[in-house]
C-alpha positions as CSV (number, residue, x, y, z in Angstrom):
1,M,-36.3,-53.5,-70.4
2,R,-36.5,-49.9,-72.2
3,V,-38.2,-47.1,-70.6
4,L,-40.0,-43.8,-72.0
5,V,-40.9,-41.1,-69.5
6,I,-43.0,-38.6,-71.0
7,G,-42.6,-35.1,-68.9
8,S,-40.4,-32.7,-68.1
9,G,-40.2,-31.8,-64.8
10,G,-38.9,-32.6,-61.4
11,R,-40.8,-35.6,-61.3
12,E,-40.1,-36.8,-64.1
13,H,-35.9,-36.8,-63.3
14,A,-37.0,-38.6,-59.9
15,L,-38.8,-41.0,-62.3
16,C,-35.6,-41.0,-64.6
17,R,-32.9,-41.5,-61.6
18,A,-34.7,-44.7,-59.6
19,L,-35.6,-46.2,-63.4
20,R,-31.8,-46.1,-64.1
21,R,-30.8,-47.9,-60.6
22,D,-33.1,-50.9,-62.1
23,P,-30.8,-53.5,-62.8
24,A,-33.6,-54.8,-65.0
25,V,-33.5,-51.4,-67.2
26,S,-31.0,-51.3,-69.8
27,E,-32.2,-47.5,-71.1
28,V,-33.9,-45.0,-70.0
29,H,-34.9,-42.6,-72.5
30,C,-37.3,-38.9,-71.7
31,A,-39.4,-37.1,-74.1
32,P,-38.9,-34.0,-73.8
33,G,-36.9,-33.9,-70.5
34,N,-34.9,-31.2,-68.6
35,A,-30.9,-30.4,-68.9
36,G,-30.4,-32.2,-65.9
37,I,-33.0,-35.5,-67.3
38,A,-30.3,-35.1,-69.8
39,D,-27.9,-37.0,-67.3
40,D,-30.1,-39.8,-66.3
41,A,-31.8,-40.7,-70.2
42,V,-31.7,-40.1,-73.8
43,L,-34.2,-36.5,-74.3
44,H,-36.6,-36.7,-77.5
45,S,-38.3,-33.6,-78.6
46,V,-41.8,-34.8,-78.1
47,R,-45.1,-32.6,-77.3
48,P,-46.3,-34.9,-74.2
49,T,-50.1,-34.6,-75.4
50,D,-49.3,-35.5,-79.0
51,G,-50.5,-39.4,-78.3
52,E,-49.4,-40.0,-81.9
53,A,-45.7,-38.9,-81.7
54,V,-45.8,-40.2,-78.3
55,A,-46.6,-43.5,-79.3
56,N,-44.4,-43.6,-82.6
57,L,-41.5,-42.6,-80.8
58,A,-42.5,-45.9,-78.1
59,K,-42.3,-48.1,-81.4
60,R,-39.7,-46.6,-82.7
61,I,-37.0,-46.7,-79.7
62,G,-37.9,-49.9,-78.9
63,A,-39.7,-48.6,-75.6
64,D,-40.7,-52.4,-73.5
65,L,-42.4,-49.7,-70.9
66,V,-44.1,-46.1,-71.3
67,V,-44.5,-44.2,-67.9
68,I,-46.8,-41.0,-68.4
69,G,-46.0,-38.1,-65.4
70,P,-47.9,-35.4,-66.1
71,E,-51.6,-35.3,-65.9
72,A,-52.0,-33.3,-69.3
73,P,-50.8,-36.0,-71.3
74,L,-53.3,-38.5,-69.6
75,V,-56.6,-36.4,-69.7
76,A,-55.3,-35.7,-73.6
77,G,-55.5,-39.6,-74.0
78,V,-52.2,-40.9,-74.2
79,A,-51.7,-43.6,-72.3
80,D,-55.0,-44.7,-74.8
81,A,-52.4,-44.1,-78.1
82,V,-49.4,-45.9,-76.6
83,R,-51.2,-49.1,-75.7
84,Q,-53.7,-49.4,-78.8
85,A,-50.0,-49.3,-80.0
86,G,-48.9,-52.3,-78.4
87,V,-47.1,-51.1,-75.5
88,P,-47.2,-51.7,-72.1
89,C,-48.0,-48.3,-70.5
90,F,-48.4,-46.8,-66.9
91,G,-51.1,-44.3,-66.8
92,P,-54.4,-44.5,-66.8
93,S,-57.1,-44.1,-70.0
94,E,-58.0,-41.0,-70.6
95,R,-61.9,-42.1,-68.8
96,A,-60.1,-42.9,-65.6
97,A,-58.2,-40.2,-66.1
98,M,-61.7,-37.9,-65.2
99,I,-60.6,-38.6,-61.6
100,E,-58.7,-35.6,-62.1
101,G,-59.3,-33.7,-64.8
102,S,-62.7,-33.4,-63.6
103,K,-63.2,-32.0,-59.8
104,A,-67.3,-32.6,-60.1
105,F,-66.6,-36.8,-62.1
106,A,-64.4,-37.3,-59.1
107,K,-67.2,-36.4,-56.7
108,E,-69.9,-38.5,-58.2
109,V,-67.5,-41.8,-58.2
110,M,-66.6,-41.1,-54.7
111,A,-70.3,-40.8,-53.8
112,A,-71.0,-43.5,-55.5
113,A,-68.2,-45.7,-53.7
114,G,-69.2,-44.2,-50.5
115,V,-65.5,-42.6,-50.3
116,P,-65.6,-40.2,-47.5
117,T,-65.2,-36.3,-48.7
118,A,-66.2,-32.9,-48.0
119,R,-69.8,-32.1,-48.7
120,S,-69.5,-29.5,-52.5
121,F,-72.1,-28.3,-55.0
122,V,-71.1,-27.9,-58.8
123,C,-71.4,-24.6,-59.8
124,T,-71.7,-22.9,-63.8
125,T,-72.9,-19.6,-62.2
126,E,-72.1,-16.6,-60.4
127,Q,-75.6,-16.8,-58.4
128,E,-75.1,-20.5,-57.6
129,A,-71.3,-19.8,-56.5
130,A,-72.5,-16.9,-54.5
131,A,-75.4,-19.5,-52.7
132,A,-72.6,-22.2,-52.3
133,L,-70.4,-19.9,-50.5
134,D,-72.9,-19.0,-48.0
135,A,-74.0,-22.4,-47.7
136,F,-70.7,-23.3,-45.9
137,G,-69.2,-19.9,-45.2
138,P,-65.7,-19.4,-44.4
139,P,-62.9,-20.6,-44.7
140,Y,-64.2,-21.0,-48.5
141,V,-62.9,-23.9,-50.8
142,V,-63.3,-23.0,-54.3
143,K,-61.9,-25.6,-56.9
144,D,-61.6,-24.6,-60.6
145,D,-63.5,-28.5,-62.0
146,G,-60.9,-28.9,-64.7
147,L,-57.0,-28.9,-65.0
148,A,-55.2,-25.9,-63.2
149,A,-51.3,-27.4,-62.7
150,G,-52.0,-27.8,-59.2
151,K,-52.7,-23.8,-58.9
152,G,-56.8,-23.9,-59.9
153,V,-57.7,-24.2,-55.7
154,V,-58.4,-20.9,-54.2
155,V,-59.0,-21.3,-50.0
156,T,-59.1,-17.9,-48.3
157,E,-61.4,-15.8,-45.8
158,D,-62.7,-13.4,-48.7
159,R,-65.4,-14.1,-50.2
160,D,-65.2,-11.8,-52.4
161,R,-62.0,-12.9,-53.9
162,A,-63.4,-16.8,-53.6
163,L,-66.3,-15.7,-55.6
164,A,-63.9,-13.8,-58.2
165,H,-62.6,-17.1,-58.7
166,A,-65.5,-18.7,-59.5
167,R,-66.4,-15.8,-62.0
168,A,-63.1,-16.7,-63.9
169,C,-63.7,-20.8,-64.5
170,E,-66.3,-22.6,-66.3
171,R,-67.3,-24.7,-64.1
172,V,-66.1,-24.5,-59.9
173,V,-66.5,-27.3,-57.0
174,I,-67.4,-25.4,-54.0
175,E,-67.2,-27.6,-51.5
176,E,-66.7,-27.2,-47.6
177,F,-63.4,-27.0,-45.9
178,L,-61.9,-29.5,-44.1
179,D,-60.4,-29.1,-40.8
180,G,-56.8,-31.2,-40.1
181,P,-53.7,-31.9,-41.6
182,E,-53.0,-33.1,-45.0
183,L,-50.9,-35.8,-46.6
184,S,-50.6,-38.1,-50.1
185,L,-50.4,-41.6,-50.3
186,F,-50.4,-43.1,-53.7
187,A,-51.4,-46.3,-54.6
188,L,-49.6,-47.9,-57.7
189,C,-52.7,-50.0,-59.4
190,D,-53.1,-52.2,-62.5
191,G,-56.9,-51.9,-63.3
192,S,-58.1,-54.2,-60.3
193,T,-55.4,-54.7,-57.6
194,A,-53.8,-51.7,-56.1
195,V,-50.2,-51.2,-53.2
196,P,-49.8,-48.3,-51.2
197,L,-46.7,-46.3,-51.6
198,Q,-45.6,-44.7,-48.3
199,P,-47.6,-41.7,-47.2
200,A,-45.4,-37.9,-47.6
201,Q,-46.8,-34.4,-47.0
202,D,-46.0,-32.1,-49.3
203,F,-46.3,-27.6,-49.1
204,K,-48.0,-25.8,-51.7
205,R,-47.6,-22.1,-50.2
206,A,-45.2,-20.2,-51.6
207,Y,-43.6,-18.7,-48.2
208,D,-43.1,-19.5,-44.7
209,G,-45.7,-20.3,-42.0
210,N,-48.4,-21.7,-45.2
211,K,-48.4,-18.0,-46.3
212,G,-48.6,-16.6,-49.9
213,P,-50.3,-18.1,-52.8
214,N,-50.9,-22.2,-54.1
215,T,-48.4,-23.1,-55.9
216,G,-47.2,-26.7,-57.5
217,G,-45.3,-27.8,-54.6
218,M,-42.6,-25.8,-52.9
219,G,-41.4,-28.9,-51.2
220,A,-42.5,-32.5,-49.3
221,Y,-41.2,-35.1,-46.3
222,T,-41.6,-38.5,-45.5
223,P,-42.2,-40.6,-43.5
224,L,-45.0,-38.9,-41.4
225,P,-43.9,-39.9,-37.8
226,W,-47.4,-38.0,-36.6
227,I,-49.6,-40.5,-38.7
228,P,-51.9,-43.1,-36.7
229,G,-50.0,-46.5,-37.9
230,D,-53.1,-48.1,-39.2
231,L,-53.4,-45.2,-41.4
232,T,-52.2,-46.4,-44.2
233,E,-54.6,-49.9,-44.4
234,R,-57.8,-47.4,-43.7
235,V,-57.2,-45.2,-46.7
236,M,-56.6,-48.3,-48.8
237,S,-59.9,-50.2,-47.1
238,E,-62.2,-47.0,-47.1
239,I,-60.9,-45.1,-50.2
240,V,-58.7,-46.3,-52.6
241,T,-60.0,-49.6,-53.0
242,P,-63.8,-48.7,-53.5
243,T,-63.0,-46.3,-56.0
244,I,-60.8,-48.6,-58.4
245,T,-63.9,-51.1,-57.9
246,E,-66.6,-48.6,-59.0
247,L,-64.6,-47.5,-62.1
248,A,-63.7,-51.2,-62.6
249,E,-67.5,-51.1,-62.7
250,R,-68.3,-48.4,-64.7
251,G,-65.9,-50.3,-67.3
252,T,-62.6,-47.9,-66.7
253,P,-60.6,-50.3,-65.1
254,Y,-57.6,-48.1,-63.7
255,T,-54.3,-48.5,-64.5
256,G,-51.3,-46.7,-62.9
257,V,-51.4,-44.0,-59.6
258,L,-54.1,-42.8,-57.9
259,Y,-52.9,-39.9,-55.9
260,A,-55.3,-39.8,-52.6
261,G,-54.5,-36.0,-51.4
262,L,-56.1,-36.3,-47.9
263,A,-56.8,-34.1,-44.6
264,L,-56.7,-36.2,-40.9
265,T,-60.1,-35.2,-39.7
266,S,-61.4,-35.7,-36.4
267,A,-63.8,-38.3,-37.9
268,G,-60.7,-39.8,-39.9
269,P,-59.1,-40.0,-43.4
270,K,-61.0,-37.4,-46.3
271,V,-60.3,-37.0,-50.1
272,V,-59.3,-33.4,-50.8
273,E,-58.4,-34.4,-54.3
274,F,-57.8,-37.2,-56.3
275,N,-55.0,-37.0,-58.7
276,A,-54.3,-39.3,-61.7
277,R,-50.5,-39.2,-61.7
278,F,-47.4,-39.2,-58.9
279,G,-48.1,-35.5,-56.8
280,D,-44.9,-33.7,-57.2
281,P,-43.0,-33.2,-55.2
282,E,-43.5,-36.1,-53.0
283,T,-42.6,-38.5,-55.9
284,Q,-38.9,-37.0,-55.5
285,V,-39.0,-38.1,-51.4
286,V,-41.2,-41.5,-51.7
287,L,-39.0,-42.7,-54.9
288,D,-36.0,-42.1,-53.2
289,R,-37.1,-44.5,-50.1
290,L,-38.4,-47.2,-52.1
291,A,-36.1,-50.0,-52.1
292,T,-38.3,-52.3,-55.0
293,P,-36.5,-52.0,-58.1
294,L,-39.0,-49.3,-59.7
295,G,-38.9,-50.7,-63.7
296,G,-40.3,-54.4,-62.8
297,L,-43.1,-52.6,-60.0
298,L,-44.0,-50.1,-62.9
299,Y,-44.1,-52.8,-65.7
300,A,-46.1,-56.0,-63.2
301,C,-48.9,-52.0,-63.1
302,A,-49.0,-52.1,-66.8
303,T,-49.5,-55.6,-67.7
304,G,-52.4,-56.7,-64.7
305,D,-49.9,-58.4,-63.2
306,L,-49.3,-56.5,-59.7
307,A,-51.0,-59.6,-57.8
308,A,-48.0,-61.9,-58.3
309,H,-44.9,-58.8,-57.6
310,G,-44.9,-59.4,-54.0
311,P,-44.4,-56.8,-51.2
312,L,-42.4,-53.9,-51.8
313,R,-39.2,-53.1,-49.9
314,W,-38.2,-49.2,-48.4
315,H,-35.1,-47.9,-47.3
316,G,-34.7,-46.8,-43.4
317,G,-34.6,-43.6,-42.6
318,A,-36.0,-40.4,-43.5
319,A,-35.7,-37.9,-47.1
320,V,-36.5,-34.2,-47.3
321,T,-36.9,-31.9,-50.9
322,V,-36.6,-28.5,-51.1
323,V,-37.7,-26.2,-54.2
324,L,-36.4,-23.5,-55.3
325,A,-38.6,-21.3,-57.3
326,A,-37.6,-18.4,-59.9
327,E,-38.4,-14.8,-59.0
328,N,-42.0,-13.8,-59.0
329,Y,-43.4,-17.8,-59.0
330,P,-45.9,-18.5,-58.9
331,A,-47.5,-15.6,-60.4
332,D,-45.1,-15.1,-63.5
333,P,-41.7,-16.5,-63.0
334,V,-38.6,-15.3,-64.6
335,K,-36.6,-17.3,-66.6
336,G,-33.3,-17.1,-68.4
337,D,-31.3,-16.6,-65.7
338,P,-27.9,-18.8,-65.1
339,I,-27.9,-21.5,-62.4
340,L,-24.5,-21.6,-60.2
341,G,-23.2,-23.6,-57.4
342,L,-24.8,-26.9,-58.0
343,P,-23.4,-28.9,-55.5
344,S,-21.7,-32.6,-55.4
345,D,-20.0,-32.7,-52.0
346,V,-23.2,-32.3,-49.2
347,E,-23.2,-36.5,-47.9
348,G,-26.9,-37.7,-48.8
349,A,-27.9,-34.8,-50.7
350,Y,-28.8,-34.2,-54.7
351,V,-30.8,-32.0,-56.7
352,L,-33.6,-33.2,-59.3
353,H,-33.8,-30.8,-62.2
354,A,-37.3,-29.3,-62.9
355,G,-37.7,-26.0,-64.7
356,T,-34.2,-26.2,-66.4
357,A,-32.7,-25.6,-69.9
358,R,-29.4,-25.0,-71.5
359,D,-28.8,-21.8,-73.0
360,E,-27.2,-21.0,-76.6
361,S,-23.6,-21.1,-75.0
362,G,-24.3,-24.3,-73.4
363,R,-25.2,-22.5,-69.7
364,L,-27.9,-24.4,-66.8
365,V,-30.7,-21.8,-66.7
366,S,-33.7,-21.7,-65.6
367,A,-36.7,-22.2,-67.4
368,G,-39.6,-22.4,-65.4
369,G,-41.4,-21.6,-61.8
370,R,-40.1,-24.4,-59.6
371,V,-36.5,-25.0,-61.1
372,L,-34.3,-27.1,-58.5
373,N,-35.4,-30.3,-56.1
374,V,-32.9,-30.7,-53.6
375,V,-33.2,-33.8,-51.8
376,G,-31.7,-34.4,-48.5
377,T,-31.4,-37.7,-47.0
378,G,-30.8,-39.0,-43.6
379,A,-31.0,-41.2,-40.4
380,D,-34.2,-38.7,-39.3
381,L,-36.1,-36.1,-40.6
382,A,-34.1,-33.9,-38.9
383,E,-30.8,-35.3,-40.9
384,A,-32.5,-35.2,-43.9
385,R,-33.8,-31.4,-43.7
386,S,-30.0,-30.7,-42.4
387,R,-28.6,-32.1,-45.7
388,A,-31.7,-30.5,-48.3
389,Y,-30.4,-27.6,-46.6
390,E,-27.0,-27.5,-46.8
391,A,-27.0,-28.0,-50.2
392,I,-29.5,-25.7,-51.2
393,G,-27.9,-23.0,-49.5
394,R,-25.0,-23.1,-52.2
395,I,-26.7,-22.8,-55.0
396,T,-27.4,-19.1,-57.2
397,L,-30.1,-17.9,-58.9
398,R,-31.2,-14.4,-59.2
399,G,-34.4,-13.7,-57.5
400,S,-34.8,-17.1,-56.9
401,H,-36.7,-17.9,-53.5
402,Y,-37.4,-21.2,-51.3
403,R,-39.0,-21.7,-48.1
404,S,-36.9,-22.4,-44.9
405,D,-39.9,-24.5,-42.9
406,I,-39.9,-27.8,-45.2
407,A,-40.6,-30.5,-42.5
408,L,-39.4,-28.4,-39.5
409,N,-42.5,-29.4,-37.5
410,A,-42.3,-33.1,-38.0
411,A,-38.3,-33.4,-37.8
412,A,-39.1,-31.2,-33.7
413,S,-41.6,-33.7,-33.3
């Protein structure tokens, strides 16, 4: 099976790495990819949001499956273009991807399906936003209605800052703050059947102790020793299944991965957000633990055959990923600096590339805000964490930073 992966980040490197390890996958291609993905896939210079170009590439290389990584191509309808070209595609249609493309649409779907989530208001004027902020009180939660690369959410005690964020957006969803630890659960879907992957937790704030601005994610780990044993089953029955059933009844069957960002409140799990793609960097640890070959699994989703695929298998132990970010990330990250000291001899650890490129002389350089994901694995979270930090400590990138507390509390519990 030839597989084409669309995207260029750490999530896509994790996908390419896992696909390459599937004995049923003969070739892995990626468009546009990055410097690290080049070691695991054949790269192609195609704009990910250009549906016609992606479909033509898939046909030209004889792809048996296209896997779309980021949200922007999904919301742009690239999956539709690929399917119209007769190539199986893992990723929701443009209409179904609005579950991420519009926070207001997601709230509407959840209300219709009876899915537990925060109470909210959709606001298009400053006056509406001010009234919503006062209705809920602090901490204020203000979400850009559209795509914002994981950075469109402001959670703050400062009303002026919350109102300023609302003012800067065309339309926002303002909602009550959900108290309780957050986690991510991915469900693979083929339009009618859904299968859960192992839950993970990511870290959105830029600095230790959950300080600083929101980012696309600074690290993640799995498994989660602190969650109830029946949580996955409960999320599937109360959240995922009602959501995909509601979408199917609207004539928009959901094919791909439904990412449920959850808050574990005193009243049970509630949806913080839905995404239409694998989370980044949670994918990096979840796929590390997945023992079931990935290619056949995603192909079963794309062809409506997930129910016949059989139960998933998982490796024991744990995985932790730590993100190495460029200087001044997330505000205005510095690019073009050389990256040195990538570790190759730390047991149980490896590096996935996110924002990297080769300069004119062939040197590995930074090319994005989140530059590298260092994955550590081990018998438990403490060992996995130790290996991840040993490996990331060997890397040199001027001005770079990373959090030192990824999975710290969970490993100690």
